[in-house]
N, C-alpha and C positions, 0 to 999 in steps of 0.2 A: 287545451280543449281537445275534444275527440276529433281525430283525423278521418273525415269521411271519404277523402279522395287520396289515391296514391299519387296522382299527377293531375295538375291543372295547367293548361296551356293557354297562351294569350296571343291574340291579335287577329290577323286577317285570313278568313277562309275565302275560297273562290270557286266558281264553277269552271270546269276545265273542258276544253275541246282539243282532243289529242289526235294528231294526224296519223292515219294508218300507213303502212308501207306498201299497200297495193297500188294498183293503177288509179290515177286521178287523185284529186284532193278530197278525200273522205276523212271525216273526223268522228271519233268516238266521244260521246259526252260522258264526263266524269266529274270528279271533284278534286280540289287541291287547296293550296295554302299551306305553307310548311308546318306551322304549329298545329293546324287542324289535322293534317296527316299524322303528325306525331301522336296526338291524343287518340286518334282512331287506331293507330298501330299498337299503342299500349293497351287499349281496350281489347283488341283482338287477342292479345297475348295474356290477358287475364287481369290487367290492372283496372282499378276503379278510377275513372277519369272524368274531367269536366272541362268545358271550354268557355273562354271569355272573349267576347267580341261585340260588335254592333253590325247589324245587317240592314239592308234596305227593305222597305215594306213592298216587296216585289216577289215575282215567281221564283227567281233564283234564291232569294233568301229563304223562302218557304221550302225549297228543295233541300237546302242545307240543314234546316231544322229537322226535316224528315230523315236525312242521312244520319244525323247524330242520334236520333231516336232509334233507328235500326241498329246502329253500331254500339248502343248502350253508352253513349257519351252524354253526361249531364249538361243540359243547355239552359239551366235556370239562370245562369249569369249572362245570358245573351240579351242585348238590348236591340230595339228597333228604331231606326232613324227614317222617318217618313219623308225626309227631304233629300235623301242621297241613295244611290244605287248600291247593290251588291256587286263586287268585282267579278270580272271574267278574264280568263287568259287562254291563249292558244299554245299548243306545243307542236312544233314542226321538227322533222327529222331529215338531216342531210349529211354531207361528208364530214362535217365538224361535230356530229352528234346531235343531241336534241337542243333546240333553241326555244326560248320563251318570248311570247308577245302578249302584252298586257292591256286590258281596258279597265283600269282601276283608279284613274285620276278622280279625286273627289268622292271616292267610295265612302260608304257608311263607316267602315272600319278605320279609314284614314282620318275620320273626324272624331275618333275617340279622344277623351280627355281624362285626366286623373280622377275628376269627380264622377266619372261614369263607372269606375271600378267597383264591383261588388266585393268589398273587403272581406266579408264573412266567408266567401268561397275560397279566397286565397288563404285565409287563416286556417281553413279546414283541410288544407292539402299537406301532403308529405313532401312533394316536389312541385315547384313552379317552373315551367319551361317557357323561355323567351328566345327570340332570335333577332339577328341583325336586320332581317327584312322587316320585322315588326317596328323597329326603330327608324327604318329608312323611309317608310311610306308617307310620313308627315312629321312636322315638329311636335304636334300635339300627341301623336301616337308614340313618339319617342319619349316624351315626358310621361306618358301613361306607363310605358314599360319601366322606366326608372322608379316611378311611384310604386308599381307593383313589386319590384325587387326590394325596395326599402321596406314595404309592408311585410313581405315574406321574411326578410332577415329579422325584423322585429318579432315576428311570430314563431321563429325557429323553424321555418320552412326552408328546405334545401332548394337551391337555384341551379337549374340546368340551362346552359346557354350555347346556342349554335350560332357561330359568326355569320353564316349564310350571306356572304357578300354579293350584292347585286349592284353593279356600277351603273346600271340604267336608272337606278332609283336615287342615287346620291353620289357626290364627288368623292374620290378616294381619300382626300385629306379629311373631310368630315367623317367618313366611315372609320378611318383609323382612330380619330379622336374619340368617337362615341364607343366603338368596340373596345378599345383599350381601357376606357373608363369602366365599361361594363365588366371586364374581366376581373377587376378589383372587388366586385360585389358577389361573384358567383361561387358555387361549390364545385362545379366542374364545367369545363369548356369543351366543345365538340367542333373544332374547326376542321374544314377540309384542307388538304394540303395545298390545293390551288388558291383558296382564300388566303391561307396563312402566308404563302410566298408573297402575295401582294401587300398584305397588311403589315408584315414585318420586314419586308425587303431582304429575305433570306431564302436560300434554297435547301440548305442542309436541315434534315429533320431534327437533329439534336439542337441546333441553334434556334429553330422555330419553337420547340418545346421549352427551351430556356426562356425565350422571349415571352411566351404565355405565362410561365411561372413568375417571371419578373414583373409582369403586369398585374399579378395578384391572384391568378387562378391556381388553387392548390392541387387540382387534379385536371389533367389534360388528356383527351383522347384525340389524336391526330388521325383523321379518316383519310385513307389513301385509295379509295375506290376499290377496284378489283384486287388490289394488292393488300387489302385488309386495313389494319390500323396499327398505330403505336400508342401504347398507354404509358403515361408517366405520372407518378404520384409525388414526385419531388425527390424520392429516394431510389425507386426502382423503375426501370423502363423495360418494356417488352414489346417486340414486334409480333403481332398476331396475324397469321396469314389469312387471305381471303379464300373463297370457295369457287370452284368452277361450276357454273350453271349456264343454261342456255339463255343468255340475257337478250331481252327484246327492247326494253325501255327503262332507262335509269331514273326516270322522273319519280321523285319521292323516296328514293332508296336511302338517302341521308336522313330524311325525316323518320323513316322506319327505324334506322339505327338509333336515333335519339330516343324514340319511344321505347324500343326494346332495352336499351341500356338503362334507362330510368326504372323500367319495370323490374329488371333483375337486381338493381341496387336496392330498391324498396323491399324486394323479396329476401334480401340478406346476402346476396353474392358480393364478393369483393370486386373492385373495378376491373380486374383482369378477366375473371370469369364472366362478368357482365358484358365485357367487350367481345369475348368469344361468341357469346349468344347473339349479341347485336350484329356481329359480322354475318352470321348465318341468316338472320332475319332479313338484313339488308340485301343479301345476295338473292334471296327468294323474291324480294320485292321488285327485282328487275326482270322477272320471267313473264310478265304480262304488261299490257298497255295501261297507262294512267298512273296516278299517284296513289289511288285508294284501292282499286279493284284487286291488284295482286298482293296486297299486304297479307302476310301469312298468319296462321294460327300457331299456338304453342306446339301442338303435335307435329306440325310441318317443320318447325325449327329443330325440334329434337331429332326428328328423322334425319335431317341433313347433318346435324352434328354427329350422330351415331354412325351414319352410313357413308358419308362422303369424306374423302381424304382431302384436307386443305391443299390448295395449290402452292 
């Protein structure tokens, strides 16, 4: 069938309140939710995107619908749950970096079920993006993610997967089991090095990449923050350096990487070129507050790639 979307992302968007670093407790209102961030990042970089979730019939839900309209993310697959709220989270900044605090228990997205999936939207995608957070927020959301991945595989849709481990949402033993099972279904995996060390009980990057491949992921991009990433397709491995930027807030940088990587794969880049581009996009995403506001445009990424020397 005709592929209307380059990327479709699934699960929970949220309204964000991000602490500024000035005097007092002041917060900037924004938007978040890892897979929503990914879809918006891809759209800003030129991809045709759609988002699948459920929202509360509330002000925050309407704010998110308006956000996707502005960002050219198709929201026709978004459902409304009149009995549950839209999730909210806070970001604070301290000596240990940024920390997240959630008000999401019983959210509309956490009540998603496989029967809620608009299968025609998944079938119309080139890439489906799912994350470990999507699977952690509830058992029914986890089932929904697996159903979406199975539908994508049956329809010949590539599957992008970010492990995005959040131990406040589920115990490590369950996270390991679900994430390792997911790696056997995906076309590429995008773990952060901090996630992977916990998930696979390894510290060496080569051992981590081997573990991901052994779990079934044919392509792995190990994200290493400011140090860039390591790409492995099972035959070739390459360390790709990060970029020096004036970083302010890393919220959403990994999600930006995910969206940028998928965008360039769909555009025809190989995994190594796509990761170079995604590195630059993710670096730019750290130069402002919030998960969405600093997401870059294609021209910004190209300028950094052409003018900045990798660190």
